[in-house]
C-alpha positions as CSV (number, residue, x, y, z in Angstrom):
1,M,-12.4,-64.7,2.3
2,T,-15.3,-63.8,-0.4
3,M,-18.4,-62.8,1.5
4,T,-21.8,-63.9,-0.3
5,H,-23.6,-60.8,-1.5
6,P,-27.0,-60.4,0.4
7,L,-28.9,-60.7,-2.9
8,D,-27.4,-64.0,-3.7
9,S,-27.9,-65.3,-0.3
10,A,-31.6,-64.4,-0.7
11,L,-31.8,-66.0,-4.0
12,Q,-30.5,-69.7,-2.9
13,L,-33.0,-72.1,-4.0
14,Q,-32.6,-75.8,-3.4
15,P,-34.2,-78.4,-6.0
16,V,-36.6,-80.8,-4.4
17,S,-38.0,-82.4,-7.6
18,P,-38.1,-81.7,-11.4
19,G,-39.7,-78.2,-11.6
20,Q,-39.8,-77.7,-7.7
21,Y,-37.7,-75.8,-5.5
22,E,-37.3,-74.7,-1.9
23,G,-36.4,-71.2,-0.6
24,Q,-36.1,-69.3,2.6
25,T,-37.3,-65.8,3.1
26,S,-34.5,-63.4,3.8
27,P,-34.6,-61.0,6.9
28,G,-32.3,-58.8,4.9
29,Y,-35.0,-58.0,2.3
30,W,-37.8,-57.8,4.7
31,N,-40.8,-55.3,4.4
32,M,-43.4,-54.2,6.6
33,V,-45.5,-57.5,6.5
34,G,-43.3,-59.7,4.5
35,P,-40.6,-59.7,1.9
36,F,-39.9,-56.8,-0.4
37,G,-41.9,-57.5,-3.5
38,G,-38.6,-57.1,-5.6
39,I,-37.0,-60.0,-4.0
40,T,-40.0,-62.1,-4.6
41,A,-39.8,-61.1,-8.3
42,A,-36.1,-61.7,-8.4
43,T,-36.6,-65.3,-7.0
44,L,-38.9,-66.0,-9.5
45,V,-36.5,-65.2,-12.3
46,K,-33.7,-67.1,-10.5
47,A,-36.0,-70.2,-10.6
48,V,-36.5,-69.8,-14.5
49,M,-32.7,-69.1,-15.0
50,D,-31.6,-72.2,-13.0
51,H,-34.2,-74.6,-14.8
52,P,-32.4,-76.9,-17.1
53,Q,-35.1,-76.5,-19.9
54,R,-34.7,-72.9,-20.1
55,L,-34.5,-71.4,-23.7
56,G,-33.0,-67.9,-24.2
57,E,-33.1,-65.1,-21.6
58,P,-35.9,-63.2,-19.8
59,L,-38.2,-61.2,-21.9
60,S,-41.0,-60.5,-19.5
61,L,-42.1,-61.2,-16.1
62,T,-45.7,-60.8,-14.2
63,V,-46.0,-61.3,-10.5
64,N,-49.4,-61.3,-8.9
65,Y,-48.9,-61.0,-5.2
66,A,-52.0,-63.0,-3.8
67,G,-50.7,-62.9,-0.1
68,A,-47.9,-61.9,1.8
69,L,-45.2,-64.7,2.6
70,T,-44.3,-65.2,6.3
71,A,-40.8,-65.6,7.5
72,G,-39.6,-69.2,6.9
73,T,-39.2,-71.7,3.9
74,F,-41.5,-71.6,0.7
75,T,-41.9,-74.0,-2.2
76,L,-41.5,-72.6,-5.7
77,Q,-43.0,-74.5,-8.8
78,V,-41.8,-73.7,-12.2
79,T,-43.4,-75.1,-15.3
80,P,-42.4,-74.4,-18.9
81,V,-45.8,-74.7,-20.5
82,R,-44.9,-74.2,-24.2
83,T,-41.7,-73.8,-26.1
84,N,-41.6,-72.2,-29.5
85,R,-38.6,-71.6,-31.8
86,S,-37.6,-68.5,-30.1
87,T,-39.8,-68.0,-27.1
88,Q,-40.7,-69.9,-24.2
89,H,-43.8,-69.5,-21.8
90,W,-43.4,-70.4,-18.0
91,T,-46.0,-70.5,-15.3
92,L,-44.7,-70.2,-11.5
93,S,-46.3,-70.4,-8.2
94,V,-45.1,-70.0,-4.5
95,L,-46.5,-71.9,-1.9
96,Q,-46.2,-71.8,1.9
97,V,-47.8,-73.6,4.9
98,D,-50.2,-71.1,6.6
99,G,-50.8,-70.9,10.3
100,E,-53.5,-73.8,9.8
101,G,-51.2,-76.2,8.3
102,E,-52.5,-75.8,4.9
103,L,-50.3,-75.3,1.9
104,V,-51.6,-72.1,0.3
105,V,-50.6,-70.2,-2.7
106,T,-49.0,-66.8,-2.0
107,T,-47.7,-65.7,-5.4
108,T,-48.6,-66.7,-9.0
109,A,-46.5,-65.6,-12.1
110,T,-45.8,-65.9,-15.6
111,V,-42.4,-65.5,-17.3
112,V,-41.5,-65.4,-21.2
113,T,-37.9,-66.1,-22.2
114,A,-36.6,-65.5,-25.7
115,V,-33.8,-66.1,-28.0
116,R,-32.8,-62.4,-29.0
117,R,-31.5,-61.8,-32.8
118,E,-29.7,-58.9,-33.9
119,T,-32.3,-56.6,-35.8
120,W,-33.2,-52.8,-36.3
121,S,-33.5,-51.3,-32.9
122,M,-34.6,-47.8,-31.5
123,S,-35.6,-46.4,-28.6
124,D,-38.6,-43.9,-28.0
125,E,-37.7,-43.5,-24.3
126,P,-34.4,-41.6,-24.3
127,M,-32.8,-41.2,-21.0
128,P,-33.5,-37.7,-19.3
129,E,-30.6,-35.3,-18.8
130,V,-30.1,-35.4,-15.1
131,V,-27.4,-34.6,-12.4
132,P,-24.8,-37.4,-12.1
133,P,-25.1,-39.8,-9.0
134,G,-21.9,-38.5,-7.4
135,E,-23.4,-35.1,-7.1
136,L,-26.5,-36.2,-5.0
137,Q,-27.2,-37.2,-1.6
138,R,-28.2,-40.7,-0.8
139,I,-31.5,-41.6,0.8
140,A,-30.9,-42.7,4.3
141,P,-32.7,-46.1,5.1
142,G,-36.0,-45.4,7.0
143,F,-39.5,-46.5,7.8
144,G,-38.2,-49.4,10.0
145,V,-38.0,-51.8,7.0
146,E,-34.7,-53.6,6.3
147,W,-34.7,-54.0,2.5
148,L,-34.1,-50.2,2.2
149,S,-30.6,-50.9,3.3
150,R,-30.0,-53.3,0.6
151,Y,-30.0,-50.4,-1.9
152,E,-28.1,-47.1,-2.6
153,M,-30.6,-44.6,-3.9
154,R,-29.9,-40.9,-4.8
155,P,-33.0,-39.0,-6.0
156,V,-32.8,-36.4,-8.7
157,Q,-36.2,-35.4,-8.2
158,G,-39.6,-36.6,-6.6
159,A,-38.1,-37.6,-3.2
160,L,-40.6,-38.1,-0.4
161,P,-42.4,-35.3,1.0
162,K,-40.7,-33.5,3.9
163,D,-44.1,-32.8,5.5
164,W,-47.0,-35.4,5.2
165,D,-49.5,-32.5,5.0
166,G,-51.8,-33.7,2.2
167,A,-50.5,-31.2,-0.3
168,V,-51.2,-32.3,-3.8
169,S,-48.0,-32.8,-5.9
170,S,-46.4,-34.6,-9.0
171,S,-46.1,-38.4,-8.7
172,L,-42.9,-38.3,-11.0
173,S,-39.7,-39.6,-9.3
174,Q,-36.2,-39.8,-10.8
175,L,-33.5,-41.5,-8.9
176,W,-30.1,-43.3,-9.3
177,M,-30.1,-46.7,-7.9
178,R,-27.9,-49.7,-7.4
179,D,-27.5,-52.7,-5.1
180,D,-25.7,-51.9,-1.7
181,P,-23.1,-53.4,-1.3
182,P,-22.5,-52.9,-5.4
183,R,-23.1,-56.0,-7.4
184,P,-22.7,-56.9,-11.0
185,L,-26.1,-56.3,-12.7
186,D,-28.1,-59.4,-13.9
187,F,-31.7,-60.3,-14.6
188,C,-32.4,-61.0,-11.0
189,A,-31.3,-57.6,-9.7
190,L,-32.6,-55.8,-12.4
191,A,-36.3,-57.4,-11.7
192,A,-35.8,-56.4,-8.0
193,L,-34.7,-52.9,-8.9
194,A,-37.8,-52.5,-11.0
195,D,-40.0,-52.3,-7.8
196,V,-37.8,-50.1,-5.5
197,F,-39.9,-47.1,-6.2
198,F,-42.3,-45.9,-3.1
199,P,-45.9,-45.9,-3.9
200,R,-46.6,-43.1,-6.1
201,V,-49.8,-42.2,-3.8
202,W,-47.4,-41.0,-1.3
203,L,-45.8,-38.3,-3.5
204,R,-49.3,-37.5,-5.1
205,R,-50.9,-36.8,-1.8
206,A,-48.2,-36.3,0.7
207,R,-49.9,-38.9,3.0
208,R,-48.2,-42.2,3.9
209,V,-51.4,-44.2,3.5
210,P,-51.1,-48.2,3.6
211,A,-50.3,-49.4,0.1
212,G,-49.0,-52.4,-1.7
213,T,-48.4,-54.0,-5.1
214,V,-51.1,-56.2,-6.4
215,S,-49.5,-57.1,-9.6
216,I,-46.3,-56.0,-11.5
217,T,-44.9,-56.6,-14.8
218,V,-41.4,-56.1,-16.1
219,Y,-40.1,-56.0,-19.5
220,F,-36.6,-56.8,-20.0
221,H,-35.2,-54.9,-23.2
222,A,-31.5,-55.7,-22.3
223,S,-29.3,-59.0,-23.3
224,Q,-27.2,-60.4,-20.5
225,A,-24.2,-58.9,-22.6
226,Q,-25.7,-55.4,-22.0
227,L,-26.0,-56.3,-18.2
228,Q,-22.7,-57.3,-18.1
229,T,-21.5,-54.0,-19.4
230,T,-23.4,-52.1,-16.8
231,G,-21.6,-54.0,-14.2
232,T,-21.8,-52.2,-10.7
233,G,-22.8,-48.9,-12.0
234,Y,-26.0,-47.0,-11.1
235,L,-29.2,-47.1,-13.1
236,L,-31.5,-44.3,-13.5
237,G,-35.0,-45.1,-12.6
238,Q,-38.1,-42.9,-13.5
239,A,-41.6,-43.6,-12.2
240,R,-44.9,-41.9,-12.3
241,G,-48.4,-42.7,-11.5
242,Q,-51.3,-42.5,-14.0
243,E,-54.6,-43.1,-12.6
244,F,-55.6,-43.1,-8.8
245,R,-59.2,-44.3,-8.5
246,N,-61.1,-46.2,-5.9
247,G,-58.5,-47.6,-3.9
248,F,-56.3,-48.6,-6.7
249,F,-53.5,-46.8,-8.7
250,D,-51.1,-47.9,-11.6
251,Q,-47.5,-46.6,-12.0
252,T,-45.0,-47.0,-14.9
253,A,-41.4,-46.9,-14.5
254,Q,-38.2,-47.0,-16.8
255,L,-34.6,-48.1,-16.1
256,W,-31.6,-46.8,-18.0
257,N,-27.8,-47.6,-17.4
258,E,-25.3,-44.6,-17.3
259,A,-24.5,-45.3,-20.8
260,G,-28.3,-44.2,-21.6
261,Y,-29.5,-47.9,-22.7
262,L,-33.1,-48.5,-21.7
263,L,-32.7,-51.8,-19.9
264,A,-36.3,-52.4,-18.5
265,T,-39.6,-51.0,-18.2
266,S,-42.5,-51.8,-15.7
267,H,-46.0,-51.3,-14.9
268,Q,-47.8,-52.2,-11.8
269,I,-51.2,-51.8,-10.2
270,V,-51.2,-51.0,-6.4
271,Y,-54.0,-50.9,-3.8
272,F,-54.0,-48.2,-1.2
273,K,-56.2,-47.4,1.9
274,E,-57.5,-44.3,3.3
């Protein structure tokens, strides 16, 4: 008997009407006060991939987290607002009934899909030379959040501080990662993996302060064919913060496959509290 992968279970969407789907939050990807942000991003990509009017493959995704989803059902609205010869632009909203019975927006997003054509290509972000994943220890799930159990992560450098003592340190992390159990890579999984990094402020300050993503943009540089060649292999993720100021910071990230191809980059803005 073939078991459904936890990610595929979490991404199940039921069409309600043209451009509208119904989904269900997954306890397997639960964070502290709501779903792991990466699973929300993956769900948005899934809605576009399932849409019968889709042109091409994902090029970029921007997710704005207006409020936390609560456990239960939600509605996802997907609209192709403009289709050009090689690109297509989408707007999306996630809605849920709040405690007062009102239908409120929890998430807004935009997606751009594109038809890729073979042209001159070059990377200015070569994959760093690092220790292979088989020689590194896996991070044990922790913090009492379930979503960490859905990923295998093996840090190269920049693991979480052993002592939360406020010592100033670098915000740079490098780690090998993949779904657990292993699952062939696709755009949905890649969108989620772009958000697995712990808040950079935790590393920079060695203080576990409350923090959460406000907005994330993921740029997809790989085609479906390149994702298929990656299969169930590891990705090398690298993330660092850039500016920490007045309760917000931004962080950039890159994800390469084991063959050294840069599959995706991301940028996000995160709030933090003292």
